[in-house]
N, C-alpha and C positions, 0 to 999 in steps of 0.2 A: 504493500500500500504506500501511496505517496500522500503526505500531509502538506497541504498548502497553508501557509500561515501569514496573516497580514494584520496591520494595525490601522486605526483611524485616528487622525489628528484630533486634538481636543477642540470641541465646538467653540470655545472661547478664543482660540487662536486661529480660527478659520476665516477667510474672507467671506465665504458664502457656504454654509454647511449643507444647504440643499444641493449645491454643486458637488460637494464631497460625496454625498449619498448617490447622486446621479452617476458619478464616475465609478463608485463601487459597484453599482448595479450593472453597469456595462462590463466591468471586469469579471464579475461573477457569471454573467451570461457567456463570456468567452470561455471561462473554465468549465462551465456546464456543457460545453460542446465537445469535451474530451471523448475520444473514441474508445476509451477503456474506463469503466466505472470504479476501478479500485483506487479510490481517493477519498479524502475528507478535506474540507476547507474550514479553517478556524479564523474568525474575524474578531478582533479585540478592540473595544472602544469605550468611551465614556457615555455615549448615548446610543441606544439601540436603533438600528436602521428603521425608517418609517415604512419600508416596503417589505413584502413577504420574501423571505430568503429561499433560494432554490434548494432542491433536494441535495443532501450531503454537505450543507453549509451550516455551521454552528456559530452562534454569536456568544461572546463572553464579555460580560460587563465588568469594568474596573472602576475604582473610585480615586485613581491617582489625581493629584492636583494638576492644574494647567501648567505647562512648562514656562509660561511667561504671563505677567499681569495683563488684564484686558487692555487692548489698544497698543500694546508694546510688541515690536517685532521679535520673533523667536530667533535666537542665535543658532549656529550649527550645533553647539553643545546642548542647548535646550532641546533641539529636535532629536538628537541622538539619545539623550536621556529618556525622553518620553517614548520614543519608538522602541528603544531597547527593552524597557521594563514591560511594555505591552506585548512585544514579540516573545519575551521569555514566558509570560503567562500563556500565550498561545501555544508554545511548545509543550508546556505542562498540560494544557487542555487536550492536546493531541495524544498524550501518553497512553490514555486508556484504549486508544485504537490500535496500539502496537504497530505503528507504521515502520516500513523499511527505510524510507527516505523522507526528508522534509525539504520543502522549498519555501523560503521567505520571499514574499513578493510585495510590490507596492500596489496599493489599492486603486490605481488608475491605469495600470498596464494591461496588456493583452498577452495571453499565453497560447502557444501552438496546440492544436487539438490532439497531437500525438505524444505529448510529453509523458503522460501517465503510461501509455502503452510502451514507450521506450524504456522506462524504468522497470516495468514488469518483465520486459524481454531481456533486461541486463541486470540480473541480481548480483549481489555480492561485491559491488563496487564501492569505493570511498565516495564517489560522486562525480559531478560534472560542473564545469563553469561555462556560462554562456559568454564566449569571447567574441562572438559575432551575432548581431541581431539587427533590428530595424528601429528607426526613429520615425514617429508618426504624428501628424497634426490633424485632428478632427476638423479644426477651423479651416484647413486647406484641403482636406480629403486626399492627402498626399503623404508619401513616405520615402525613405531612403535607407540604404544599407548603412549600418553603423559598426565599424570595427572597434576593437578594444572596448567592447560593449560593457564589460564588467567594471570599467572605470567610470562609466556614466550613469548606469542604471542599477537600482537596488534589487531588481528581480533577476538575479544572475547566477545563483548557486542552487544546485540540487545535491543534497548531502545525506550520507548515511545518518539516520536519526540519532544513532548512538553517539556520534561525534559531538553533538551538542551537550552531552553530559547532563541530561535533564534529571534533576534530583527527584528521588522517589518519596521524599518525606515532607514536601510542601505542596500546597494546592493552588488553585487559581485565585484564592483570596490572599495570597502571600503579599507581604509588604515589600517595598523596594529594598530594604535592608536584607530581608530574607532571600530575595531574588539574587542580590549581589553576593551574598554568602553561598547560596546554593550553586550558582552557575560559575562563580569565580571569574577568572580572566576571560572566559568565553563571552560573557555579557558584552563587554566593550570590544573584544577582539573579533568576534564573528557574528554576533546577533544584532548589535546596534549599528553596525557598519556593513557596507557591501564591499569594502576593500580589505578582504580577509586573506588574500592570496598568500602573503608572507606567513600569517599564522598557520595556515594549513600546511605549508611547506615545512616550517620549523617544527611542527608536531608530527611530521612523517606521513601526512595524508596526501594521496595522489589523486588529485581531481583532474579528470580528462576534459578536453574541450568538447562541448556538445557538438555533434557532427553536422548540425545544420542551424540556421538562425531561428531559435525557438521562442524568442520573446520580442514583443513590440514595446518600446519605450514611448509612452504617450506624453507629449508636451503641448504647450499652448493652451493649457486648461484653466489658468488663473489660480489653480490651487497647488501647482507643483512647488514643493519645498525648494527645489533648485532654481525655479523660475527660468527654465530653459525654453527655447523656442526653435522650431525648424525654420531655417531661412535658406534662400537660394533655390536653384532648380531641383526638382524632386520628381518622383514617379507618381503618376496618377493612380488612384485606387483601382485595382483590378478585381474581377470576380473571384479569381483563385486566391489572392491575398486575403480578401474579405472572408472567404470560406475557411481558410486555414486557421484564422485567428478569431472568427466570429465577430467581425467588426462591421456594423451596418454603414453603408455609404452615407455621407453627410451632405453631398452636393450632386447635382447632375453633371453630365460629361463636360459641357462647355465651361461651367464655372470651375470645375475641378482642373481642367486644362489651364485656365487662366491662373489659378493659384499655384499650379505645379510648374508650368513652362512659360507663363506669360511674361509681360514686360517687367513687372516688379521682381520676380525671382531671378530673371535673367540679369537684371541690373545688380542685384545682390551678389550673384555668382561672379560676374565680371568685375565687380569691385574687389574681389579677392578676399571676402570675409572668411572667418573661421568656417570650416566645412560643415555648415548646416546647423550649428548650435550657438545661439547667443542668448543673453539675458532676455526674458520675456518682455520686460518693459521697453527695452530698446527695439525689439522686433515690432512692437505695436506702433512705434513712431515711424518705422520704415514702411509699414503697410499702407 
């Protein structure tokens, strides 16, 4: 079994919590399109989703304080602290299902429909790293290949569940102090961050590259913690891409072409900007 685990940001530190929920709903629809049903999804948050959860999705309520006061921006450390403790609770919640693997994912990304089948067909591995994937903008209905994917997106590791060292003596009501004591260095080393390559290597775990681009990094949402945006020329949404990740098209063919290959993305590309990823606020000014 593969356990998918994610966290929701605190409503107090969200720009628009209804958008947070809409993004989660789309992501869960993507996961629900898996071609193998041997999985469970754990969602951890401070407020239960207002929509009915799909089959095999469990919600876990926590009462952790907001990472920053109302109206204050959340720092990188604030985000990691809030995310790490919630994901740790999610891994504890998954424990009773006795999963073989766990994948921590961001609650606005899209996952390939064959991920679960791949893990079922490849037992006994330490895990995999998504080193190549896609970056996608619903606002543009466009996407592009993204190499070094695991340095950009949090939905990038599928790992043997036992590697997380989930403690057996604490439950989902654990305090932050109990979580830190129970998980030890793993909390900050591989749970609260998606840049855990060095930790895995130093501890003797051999994570293989996932042999195909298995994850879509969703940007331009207004709720991305990284505030990244897809700029420059891109690929128009295709039926095959939409089917593989269960992403509904957001525009018709003409408007999609303009967003993907029209004058604005051409100008951005020929200006020689960073290959496709810039801060969201700057991208809005360019549009």
